[in-house]
BALOBA-1460 file (C-alpha; in Angstrom, 3 decimals):
// residues 330
<rec num="1" residu="m" x="112.330" y="139.900" z="107.294"/>
<rec num="2" residu="k" x="114.027" y="137.431" z="109.629"/>
<rec num="3" residu="k" x="116.609" y="135.071" z="108.173"/>
<rec num="4" residu="l" x="116.588" y="131.481" z="109.421"/>
<rec num="5" residu="l" x="118.455" y="128.228" z="108.900"/>
<rec num="6" residu="n" x="116.870" y="124.787" z="109.082"/>
<rec num="7" residu="i" x="118.016" y="122.274" z="111.663"/>
<rec num="8" residu="s" x="116.616" y="119.009" z="112.958"/>
<rec num="9" residu="t" x="117.187" y="116.829" z="115.990"/>
<rec num="10" residu="h" x="118.240" y="113.890" z="113.838"/>
<rec num="11" residu="p" x="121.369" y="112.349" z="115.365"/>
<rec num="12" residu="g" x="124.355" y="114.234" z="114.014"/>
<rec num="13" residu="e" x="122.934" y="117.713" z="113.655"/>
<rec num="14" residu="p" x="122.983" y="118.863" z="117.305"/>
<rec num="15" residu="e" x="126.307" y="117.014" z="117.579"/>
<rec num="16" residu="m" x="127.801" y="119.406" z="115.006"/>
<rec num="17" residu="f" x="127.705" y="121.884" z="117.885"/>
<rec num="18" residu="n" x="128.700" y="119.312" z="120.518"/>
<rec num="19" residu="d" x="125.041" y="119.347" z="121.576"/>
<rec num="20" residu="d" x="125.685" y="122.870" z="122.848"/>
<rec num="21" residu="w" x="122.990" y="125.305" z="121.717"/>
<rec num="22" residu="g" x="125.213" y="128.190" z="122.771"/>
<rec num="23" residu="q" x="127.577" y="127.135" z="119.986"/>
<rec num="24" residu="a" x="124.599" y="126.906" z="117.643"/>
<rec num="25" residu="a" x="123.668" y="130.494" z="118.538"/>
<rec num="26" residu="d" x="127.247" y="131.582" z="117.759"/>
<rec num="27" residu="f" x="126.950" y="129.844" z="114.382"/>
<rec num="28" residu="l" x="123.813" y="131.840" z="113.597"/>
<rec num="29" residu="a" x="125.487" y="135.087" z="114.588"/>
<rec num="30" residu="h" x="128.583" y="134.315" z="112.530"/>
<rec num="31" residu="w" x="126.516" y="133.864" z="109.373"/>
<rec num="32" residu="g" x="124.114" y="136.716" z="110.098"/>
<rec num="33" residu="f" x="120.960" y="134.683" z="110.767"/>
<rec num="34" residu="d" x="118.270" y="135.301" z="113.342"/>
<rec num="35" residu="g" x="117.331" y="131.755" z="114.312"/>
<rec num="36" residu="f" x="116.508" y="128.205" z="113.310"/>
<rec num="37" residu="e" x="113.443" y="126.574" z="111.870"/>
<rec num="38" residu="l" x="113.473" y="123.426" z="113.977"/>
<rec num="39" residu="y" x="112.372" y="119.973" z="112.814"/>
<rec num="40" residu="p" x="111.953" y="117.951" z="116.034"/>
<rec num="41" residu="v" x="112.259" y="114.200" z="115.578"/>
<rec num="42" residu="g" x="112.957" y="111.268" z="117.854"/>
<rec num="43" residu="d" x="113.078" y="111.673" z="121.612"/>
<rec num="44" residu="y" x="115.532" y="114.582" z="121.724"/>
<rec num="45" residu="p" x="114.832" y="116.843" z="124.765"/>
<rec num="46" residu="c" x="113.812" y="119.865" z="122.697"/>
<rec num="47" residu="r" x="112.798" y="121.932" z="125.694"/>
<rec num="48" residu="r" x="116.461" y="122.469" z="126.489"/>
<rec num="49" residu="i" x="116.851" y="124.456" z="123.252"/>
<rec num="50" residu="p" x="116.823" y="128.208" z="124.020"/>
<rec num="51" residu="a" x="113.616" y="129.802" z="122.777"/>
<rec num="52" residu="a" x="115.621" y="132.837" z="121.630"/>
<rec num="53" residu="i" x="117.112" y="130.909" z="118.697"/>
<rec num="54" residu="i" x="113.876" y="129.287" z="117.514"/>
<rec num="55" residu="g" x="112.337" y="131.188" z="114.613"/>
<rec num="56" residu="g" x="109.821" y="128.509" z="113.578"/>
<rec num="57" residu="l" x="109.024" y="124.823" z="113.891"/>
<rec num="58" residu="h" x="108.424" y="122.278" z="111.141"/>
<rec num="59" residu="l" x="105.890" y="119.650" z="112.185"/>
<rec num="60" residu="r" x="106.632" y="115.982" z="111.561"/>
<rec num="61" residu="f" x="105.797" y="114.814" z="108.043"/>
<rec num="62" residu="f" x="103.818" y="111.554" z="108.121"/>
<rec num="63" residu="v" x="103.927" y="111.112" z="104.382"/>
<rec num="64" residu="i" x="101.619" y="108.045" z="104.392"/>
<rec num="65" residu="l" x="98.736" y="109.647" z="106.250"/>
<rec num="66" residu="a" x="95.385" y="108.454" z="104.862"/>
<rec num="67" residu="p" x="95.286" y="104.760" z="105.904"/>
<rec num="68" residu="i" x="96.047" y="105.364" z="109.573"/>
<rec num="69" residu="w" x="93.757" y="108.389" z="109.816"/>
<rec num="70" residu="r" x="90.908" y="106.552" z="108.074"/>
<rec num="71" residu="d" x="91.568" y="103.356" z="110.074"/>
<rec num="72" residu="d" x="92.008" y="101.450" z="106.819"/>
<rec num="73" residu="r" x="93.477" y="98.354" z="108.398"/>
<rec num="74" residu="r" x="93.565" y="96.399" z="105.161"/>
<rec num="75" residu="r" x="95.587" y="99.101" z="103.409"/>
<rec num="76" residu="l" x="97.912" y="99.501" z="106.391"/>
<rec num="77" residu="l" x="98.822" y="95.821" z="106.239"/>
<rec num="78" residu="e" x="99.205" y="95.955" z="102.451"/>
<rec num="79" residu="i" x="101.705" y="98.801" z="102.798"/>
<rec num="80" residu="f" x="103.575" y="97.798" z="105.952"/>
<rec num="81" residu="g" x="103.171" y="94.034" z="106.098"/>
<rec num="82" residu="d" x="102.495" y="93.680" z="109.829"/>
<rec num="83" residu="w" x="101.328" y="95.710" z="112.816"/>
<rec num="84" residu="q" x="104.780" y="95.907" z="114.364"/>
<rec num="85" residu="t" x="106.005" y="97.810" z="111.307"/>
<rec num="86" residu="v" x="102.930" y="100.060" z="111.369"/>
<rec num="87" residu="e" x="103.636" y="101.006" z="114.963"/>
<rec num="88" residu="h" x="107.329" y="101.479" z="114.337"/>
<rec num="89" residu="f" x="106.650" y="103.866" z="111.458"/>
<rec num="90" residu="y" x="103.990" y="106.006" z="113.129"/>
<rec num="91" residu="g" x="104.696" y="105.446" z="116.804"/>
<rec num="92" residu="g" x="101.089" y="104.296" z="117.232"/>
<rec num="93" residu="r" x="98.304" y="102.444" z="115.465"/>
<rec num="94" residu="d" x="95.355" y="104.815" z="115.046"/>
<rec num="95" residu="a" x="94.107" y="108.317" z="114.280"/>
<rec num="96" residu="a" x="93.971" y="109.246" z="117.957"/>
<rec num="97" residu="w" x="97.733" y="108.724" z="118.154"/>
<rec num="98" residu="i" x="98.337" y="110.994" z="115.146"/>
<rec num="99" residu="a" x="96.166" y="113.769" z="116.605"/>
<rec num="100" residu="e" x="97.881" y="113.447" z="119.997"/>
<rec num="101" residu="f" x="101.324" y="113.488" z="118.379"/>
<rec num="102" residu="y" x="100.632" y="116.694" z="116.466"/>
<rec num="103" residu="a" x="99.051" y="118.309" z="119.527"/>
<rec num="104" residu="r" x="102.258" y="117.627" z="121.466"/>
<rec num="105" residu="q" x="104.357" y="119.165" z="118.704"/>
<rec num="106" residu="l" x="102.116" y="122.237" z="118.651"/>
<rec num="107" residu="d" x="102.495" y="122.546" z="122.415"/>
<rec num="108" residu="l" x="106.262" y="122.277" z="121.996"/>
<rec num="109" residu="a" x="106.121" y="125.128" z="119.474"/>
<rec num="110" residu="q" x="104.180" y="127.183" z="122.041"/>
<rec num="111" residu="t" x="106.744" y="126.414" z="124.743"/>
<rec num="112" residu="l" x="109.632" y="127.412" z="122.472"/>
<rec num="113" residu="g" x="107.863" y="130.588" z="121.385"/>
<rec num="114" residu="a" x="107.837" y="129.615" z="117.714"/>
<rec num="115" residu="p" x="105.843" y="132.255" z="115.810"/>
<rec num="116" residu="y" x="104.841" y="129.684" z="113.193"/>
<rec num="117" residu="v" x="104.697" y="125.977" z="112.475"/>
<rec num="118" residu="v" x="104.824" y="124.319" z="109.042"/>
<rec num="119" residu="f" x="102.563" y="121.467" z="107.945"/>
<rec num="120" residu="h" x="102.527" y="119.547" z="104.644"/>
<rec num="121" residu="p" x="98.963" y="119.003" z="103.344"/>
<rec num="122" residu="v" x="100.111" y="115.898" z="101.538"/>
<rec num="123" residu="h" x="99.356" y="112.223" z="101.292"/>
<rec num="124" residu="c" x="101.765" y="110.005" z="99.368"/>
<rec num="125" residu="e" x="102.313" y="106.259" z="99.081"/>
<rec num="126" residu="l" x="105.455" y="104.522" z="97.860"/>
<rec num="127" residu="d" x="103.659" y="102.921" z="94.908"/>
<rec num="128" residu="y" x="103.361" y="106.307" z="93.190"/>
<rec num="129" residu="v" x="106.576" y="108.114" z="94.157"/>
<rec num="130" residu="y" x="108.200" y="107.247" z="90.820"/>
<rec num="131" residu="n" x="105.356" y="107.515" z="88.291"/>
<rec num="132" residu="w" x="103.412" y="110.358" z="89.986"/>
<rec num="133" residu="q" x="100.137" y="108.619" z="89.018"/>
<rec num="134" residu="f" x="98.360" y="109.228" z="92.314"/>
<rec num="135" residu="p" x="94.845" y="107.723" z="92.226"/>
<rec num="136" residu="w" x="93.195" y="110.387" z="94.418"/>
<rec num="137" residu="q" x="92.200" y="114.006" z="93.945"/>
<rec num="138" residu="v" x="93.575" y="117.005" z="95.766"/>
<rec num="139" residu="e" x="90.226" y="117.580" z="97.506"/>
<rec num="140" residu="e" x="90.586" y="114.229" z="99.266"/>
<rec num="141" residu="t" x="94.038" y="115.142" z="100.533"/>
<rec num="142" residu="l" x="92.994" y="118.599" z="101.716"/>
<rec num="143" residu="d" x="89.926" y="117.190" z="103.504"/>
<rec num="144" residu="l" x="92.151" y="114.608" z="105.199"/>
<rec num="145" residu="c" x="94.748" y="117.136" z="106.332"/>
<rec num="146" residu="a" x="92.131" y="119.615" z="107.534"/>
<rec num="147" residu="e" x="90.700" y="116.896" z="109.768"/>
<rec num="148" residu="v" x="94.151" y="116.207" z="111.214"/>
<rec num="149" residu="i" x="94.833" y="119.891" z="111.893"/>
<rec num="150" residu="n" x="91.403" y="120.406" z="113.438"/>
<rec num="151" residu="a" x="91.876" y="117.468" z="115.806"/>
<rec num="152" residu="a" x="95.394" y="118.548" z="116.790"/>
<rec num="153" residu="t" x="94.601" y="122.208" z="117.386"/>
<rec num="154" residu="a" x="91.533" y="121.306" z="119.438"/>
<rec num="155" residu="a" x="93.841" y="119.433" z="121.825"/>
<rec num="156" residu="s" x="96.655" y="122.016" z="121.899"/>
<rec num="157" residu="h" x="97.364" y="125.389" z="123.497"/>
<rec num="158" residu="y" x="99.249" y="126.670" z="120.444"/>
<rec num="159" residu="d" x="98.171" y="130.122" z="119.218"/>
<rec num="160" residu="g" x="100.762" y="131.000" z="116.557"/>
<rec num="161" residu="l" x="100.584" y="130.701" z="112.784"/>
<rec num="162" residu="i" x="100.010" y="127.383" z="111.035"/>
<rec num="163" residu="l" x="101.605" y="127.577" z="107.595"/>
<rec num="164" residu="f" x="100.783" y="125.096" z="104.853"/>
<rec num="165" residu="e" x="103.753" y="124.152" z="102.686"/>
<rec num="166" residu="n" x="103.474" y="123.201" z="99.025"/>
<rec num="167" residu="l" x="104.933" y="120.019" z="97.587"/>
<rec num="168" residu="w" x="105.089" y="118.808" z="93.993"/>
<rec num="169" residu="w" x="103.112" y="115.561" z="93.980"/>
<rec num="170" residu="p" x="99.785" y="115.575" z="92.121"/>
<rec num="171" residu="g" x="96.801" y="115.042" z="94.383"/>
<rec num="172" residu="s" x="98.326" y="117.173" z="97.141"/>
<rec num="173" residu="f" x="98.853" y="120.858" z="98.003"/>
<rec num="174" residu="r" x="100.919" y="122.200" z="95.075"/>
<rec num="175" residu="l" x="99.755" y="125.854" z="94.831"/>
<rec num="176" residu="d" x="98.645" y="125.252" z="91.263"/>
<rec num="177" residu="s" x="95.858" y="127.784" z="91.764"/>
<rec num="178" residu="p" x="94.415" y="130.036" z="94.495"/>
<rec num="179" residu="w" x="91.552" y="127.562" z="94.793"/>
<rec num="180" residu="e" x="93.689" y="125.050" z="96.730"/>
<rec num="181" residu="f" x="94.420" y="127.375" z="99.647"/>
<rec num="182" residu="e" x="90.863" y="128.713" z="99.665"/>
<rec num="183" residu="y" x="89.517" y="125.155" z="99.837"/>
<rec num="184" residu="l" x="91.875" y="124.279" z="102.690"/>
<rec num="185" residu="l" x="90.973" y="127.400" z="104.679"/>
<rec num="186" residu="s" x="87.271" y="126.622" z="104.282"/>
<rec num="187" residu="r" x="87.789" y="123.303" z="106.071"/>
<rec num="188" residu="v" x="90.320" y="124.231" z="108.753"/>
<rec num="189" residu="d" x="88.770" y="125.522" z="111.976"/>
<rec num="190" residu="y" x="91.970" y="127.157" z="113.223"/>
<rec num="191" residu="p" x="91.817" y="130.890" z="112.395"/>
<rec num="192" residu="n" x="95.506" y="131.778" z="112.114"/>
<rec num="193" residu="c" x="96.748" y="130.142" z="108.900"/>
<rec num="194" residu="g" x="99.033" y="131.022" z="106.016"/>
<rec num="195" residu="i" x="101.447" y="129.672" z="103.430"/>
<rec num="196" residu="a" x="105.051" y="128.501" z="103.637"/>
<rec num="197" residu="l" x="106.245" y="128.839" z="100.052"/>
<rec num="198" residu="d" x="108.949" y="126.310" z="99.187"/>
<rec num="199" residu="t" x="110.778" y="127.411" z="96.039"/>
<rec num="200" residu="g" x="112.421" y="124.032" z="95.455"/>
<rec num="201" residu="h" x="109.075" y="122.263" z="95.574"/>
<rec num="202" residu="l" x="107.604" y="124.696" z="93.069"/>
<rec num="203" residu="l" x="110.536" y="124.062" z="90.739"/>
<rec num="204" residu="n" x="110.088" y="120.297" z="91.072"/>
<rec num="205" residu="k" x="106.726" y="120.644" z="89.311"/>
<rec num="206" residu="n" x="108.421" y="121.748" z="86.083"/>
<rec num="207" residu="p" x="110.932" y="119.243" z="84.644"/>
<rec num="208" residu="r" x="111.839" y="121.566" z="81.761"/>
<rec num="209" residu="l" x="113.794" y="124.050" z="83.870"/>
<rec num="210" residu="t" x="117.564" y="123.948" z="83.396"/>
<rec num="211" residu="d" x="119.084" y="127.114" z="84.888"/>
<rec num="212" residu="e" x="118.510" y="129.745" z="87.552"/>
<rec num="213" residu="r" x="117.115" y="132.352" z="85.148"/>
<rec num="214" residu="q" x="114.453" y="129.930" z="83.946"/>
<rec num="215" residu="a" x="113.826" y="128.859" z="87.535"/>
<rec num="216" residu="t" x="113.333" y="132.442" z="88.685"/>
<rec num="217" residu="d" x="110.954" y="133.257" z="85.834"/>
<rec num="218" residu="y" x="108.912" y="130.172" z="86.703"/>
<rec num="219" residu="l" x="108.792" y="131.118" z="90.404"/>
<rec num="220" residu="l" x="107.628" y="134.617" z="89.506"/>
<rec num="221" residu="a" x="104.886" y="133.211" z="87.284"/>
<rec num="222" residu="c" x="103.731" y="130.833" z="90.036"/>
<rec num="223" residu="v" x="103.527" y="133.678" z="92.538"/>
<rec num="224" residu="d" x="101.680" y="135.923" z="90.080"/>
<rec num="225" residu="q" x="98.922" y="133.374" z="89.593"/>
<rec num="226" residu="l" x="98.274" y="133.324" z="93.353"/>
<rec num="227" residu="g" x="96.937" y="136.873" z="93.129"/>
<rec num="228" residu="s" x="95.996" y="138.382" z="96.489"/>
<rec num="229" residu="q" x="96.992" y="135.173" z="98.276"/>
<rec num="230" residu="i" x="100.601" y="136.337" z="98.230"/>
<rec num="231" residu="d" x="99.664" y="138.223" z="101.399"/>
<rec num="232" residu="y" x="99.332" y="134.833" z="103.120"/>
<rec num="233" residu="i" x="102.967" y="133.916" z="102.378"/>
<rec num="234" residu="h" x="104.600" y="134.375" z="105.776"/>
<rec num="235" residu="t" x="107.650" y="132.171" z="105.228"/>
<rec num="236" residu="v" x="109.747" y="131.201" z="102.221"/>
<rec num="237" residu="h" x="111.909" y="128.079" z="102.147"/>
<rec num="238" residu="l" x="114.560" y="129.327" z="99.743"/>
<rec num="239" residu="t" x="116.236" y="126.440" z="97.966"/>
<rec num="240" residu="k" x="116.978" y="125.370" z="94.405"/>
<rec num="241" residu="s" x="116.002" y="122.093" z="92.771"/>
<rec num="242" residu="l" x="116.619" y="121.551" z="89.068"/>
<rec num="243" residu="s" x="116.161" y="117.812" z="88.666"/>
<rec num="244" residu="g" x="113.955" y="117.536" z="85.596"/>
<rec num="245" residu="d" x="116.217" y="115.166" z="83.673"/>
<rec num="246" residu="y" x="116.223" y="112.729" z="86.576"/>
<rec num="247" residu="v" x="112.443" y="112.965" z="86.989"/>
<rec num="248" residu="r" x="111.773" y="112.226" z="83.330"/>
<rec num="249" residu="q" x="114.128" y="109.237" z="83.339"/>
<rec num="250" residu="t" x="112.776" y="107.658" z="86.514"/>
<rec num="251" residu="q" x="109.094" y="108.130" z="85.696"/>
<rec num="252" residu="r" x="109.571" y="105.468" z="83.027"/>
<rec num="253" residu="i" x="110.772" y="102.791" z="85.479"/>
<rec num="254" residu="a" x="108.087" y="100.099" z="85.560"/>
<rec num="255" residu="e" x="109.164" y="98.184" z="88.692"/>
<rec num="256" residu="p" x="111.246" y="100.500" z="90.884"/>
<rec num="257" residu="y" x="111.094" y="98.207" z="93.931"/>
<rec num="258" residu="a" x="111.709" y="94.908" z="92.141"/>
<rec num="259" residu="d" x="114.664" y="94.043" z="94.405"/>
<rec num="260" residu="d" x="113.183" y="95.396" z="97.633"/>
<rec num="261" residu="q" x="111.303" y="92.849" z="99.713"/>
<rec num="262" residu="t" x="110.463" y="94.684" z="102.941"/>
<rec num="263" residu="f" x="108.703" y="97.964" z="103.639"/>
<rec num="264" residu="w" x="111.896" y="99.428" z="105.103"/>
<rec num="265" residu="q" x="113.869" y="98.573" z="101.967"/>
<rec num="266" residu="r" x="111.219" y="100.229" z="99.786"/>
<rec num="267" residu="l" x="111.076" y="103.261" z="102.078"/>
<rec num="268" residu="d" x="114.862" y="103.642" z="102.016"/>
<rec num="269" residu="q" x="114.906" y="103.548" z="98.219"/>
<rec num="270" residu="a" x="111.998" y="105.998" z="97.996"/>
<rec num="271" residu="r" x="113.780" y="108.411" z="100.328"/>
<rec num="272" residu="r" x="116.922" y="108.315" z="98.201"/>
<rec num="273" residu="h" x="114.797" y="108.860" z="95.092"/>
<rec num="274" residu="v" x="112.991" y="111.844" z="96.616"/>
<rec num="275" residu="g" x="116.326" y="113.299" z="97.699"/>
<rec num="276" residu="r" x="117.507" y="113.232" z="94.084"/>
<rec num="277" residu="i" x="114.362" y="115.098" z="93.035"/>
<rec num="278" residu="d" x="114.242" y="117.611" z="95.880"/>
<rec num="279" residu="r" x="117.871" y="118.637" z="95.942"/>
<rec num="280" residu="h" x="117.917" y="121.522" z="98.431"/>
<rec num="281" residu="d" x="120.738" y="123.224" z="96.564"/>
<rec num="282" residu="p" x="121.656" y="126.898" z="97.029"/>
<rec num="283" residu="f" x="120.947" y="129.571" z="94.455"/>
<rec num="284" residu="g" x="124.210" y="130.988" z="93.186"/>
<rec num="285" residu="t" x="123.005" y="134.061" z="91.291"/>
<rec num="286" residu="a" x="121.135" y="137.141" z="92.414"/>
<rec num="287" residu="c" x="118.226" y="136.798" z="89.991"/>
<rec num="288" residu="v" x="116.084" y="134.831" z="92.449"/>
<rec num="289" residu="g" x="116.073" y="137.974" z="94.578"/>
<rec num="290" residu="e" x="113.421" y="139.270" z="92.171"/>
<rec num="291" residu="l" x="110.995" y="137.012" z="94.030"/>
<rec num="292" residu="f" x="111.190" y="139.391" z="96.988"/>
<rec num="293" residu="d" x="110.126" y="142.303" z="94.824"/>
<rec num="294" residu="k" x="106.746" y="140.549" z="94.637"/>
<rec num="295" residu="i" x="106.402" y="139.108" z="98.129"/>
<rec num="296" residu="d" x="107.425" y="140.322" z="101.557"/>
<rec num="297" residu="p" x="107.464" y="137.335" z="103.934"/>
<rec num="298" residu="d" x="108.146" y="137.581" z="107.639"/>
<rec num="299" residu="h" x="110.785" y="134.846" z="107.409"/>
<rec num="300" residu="v" x="113.093" y="133.377" z="104.797"/>
<rec num="301" residu="v" x="114.676" y="130.007" z="105.557"/>
<rec num="302" residu="f" x="117.852" y="128.825" z="103.841"/>
<rec num="303" residu="e" x="116.689" y="125.206" z="103.782"/>
<rec num="304" residu="f" x="119.468" y="122.845" z="102.764"/>
<rec num="305" residu="t" x="120.381" y="119.205" z="103.095"/>
<rec num="306" residu="f" x="123.927" y="118.519" z="104.244"/>
<rec num="307" residu="n" x="126.160" y="115.687" z="105.366"/>
<rec num="308" residu="s" x="128.621" y="117.778" z="107.335"/>
<rec num="309" residu="k" x="129.046" y="121.201" z="108.859"/>
<rec num="310" residu="d" x="131.517" y="122.124" z="106.114"/>
<rec num="311" residu="q" x="129.024" y="121.244" z="103.382"/>
<rec num="312" residu="w" x="126.305" y="123.205" z="105.184"/>
<rec num="313" residu="e" x="128.548" y="126.265" z="105.419"/>
<rec num="314" residu="q" x="129.450" y="126.025" z="101.740"/>
<rec num="315" residu="k" x="125.778" y="126.073" z="100.790"/>
<rec num="316" residu="i" x="125.012" y="128.929" z="103.177"/>
<rec num="317" residu="a" x="127.917" y="130.974" z="101.787"/>
<rec num="318" residu="t" x="126.899" y="130.377" z="98.166"/>
<rec num="319" residu="q" x="123.310" y="131.523" z="98.620"/>
<rec num="320" residu="k" x="124.140" y="134.344" z="101.020"/>
<rec num="321" residu="n" x="126.737" y="135.769" z="98.665"/>
<rec num="322" residu="a" x="124.193" y="135.679" z="95.837"/>
<rec num="323" residu="l" x="121.493" y="137.400" z="97.894"/>
<rec num="324" residu="q" x="123.548" y="139.641" z="100.174"/>
<rec num="325" residu="a" x="122.211" y="142.864" z="98.695"/>
<rec num="326" residu="c" x="118.622" y="141.636" z="98.517"/>
<rec num="327" residu="l" x="118.241" y="140.112" z="101.972"/>
<rec num="328" residu="w" x="120.941" y="141.748" z="104.063"/>
<rec num="329" residu="g" x="120.989" y="145.108" z="102.309"/>
<rec num="330" residu="g" x="124.654" y="145.236" z="101.498"/>
C-alpha cells in the first residue's frame, strides 16, 4: 500500500517548497510517504513536476455541472447572472469545453504517469448546500457524470484507473448501497474504473457521530454494506470530519445568502460553509486502522486542508503517529 499526501497547484502550495519539486520530494521522504495525489488548478506548468513523485491525480471538481453540460442557458443565467461570470467560472461556455478540459487533465495524468485519477460523480447548486434538499435523484447525477467521463475518455490517451469518489450530498454518489456503483459502471464506457473511498465524506453523512470510536464503527458498517465491491476500492482518502452539530444548526437557516448579492459572494460563503462541514482533520487514535483489516487499497492518501506548512506537518504527524503500526508496520 503506497502512502500519499495531497497537494494542489493553488498559489501558495508549491511556494511552500520555493516552487522546487526536489524540496517537495525531500518532504515526502522525511515523512515516509511515496508521493503526492496532485490537484492541478490554474495555469501552473504541471509538466515540470517529476513523474516519480506523482502517485495519483485528482480531476477538477466542477461542482455545478448539469446546466453547462445540458446547455441549460436559462439556468446558467439564473445561477451566474451573466455570461462573463459563466465563462470565468468554467473557463468556457458549453459542454464541449468541459469534455475538452477533462480530456486535457486525463492526458496530463498520462504524461505524469499517474496510476489513477479521481472524479466526483456529483452535481450541486448553491441553493441546496445548506438545506440538503436537492430536487433531483441520484440516477440523474450518475447519468450526467457518465456522459462527461465518456466524452472525456473518448478524446484522451489516458489508460490508468478512473476512481469515483463519494461525497455526502443527497442526489449524488454517496455509496449508500452497492447499487450506485453498479449503476455508474453500467453507463460508463471506460473499462478501468474503481472507487476512491473518502472517509471524511462518509462521516459527513451521519450528523450523530461525536468521537473517533463512533466514527470508526460507522465507517466499518458502511464498508460492510458494500459487499464484494470493496475489491473496487483502490484508494482511500483518510481524513476525519465530525461536524454534525454544525450541520444540524445550519440546515435550519432559511435565507443563508440574504446579504450576498453576487454569485461570487454566494460562492465564497458556500465554500466556507462546506469547509466547516468537511473538515479534513487527522485521526488521532489507532482505532480507524481497523478499516484496513477489511479493505486493502493500493493507495492511502492523508488528505488534509492547511494554511501553512507547519499546520500541514502537525496534521501529518498526528495521523501518522496514530497509524504508524497499521500503515508503516512499526
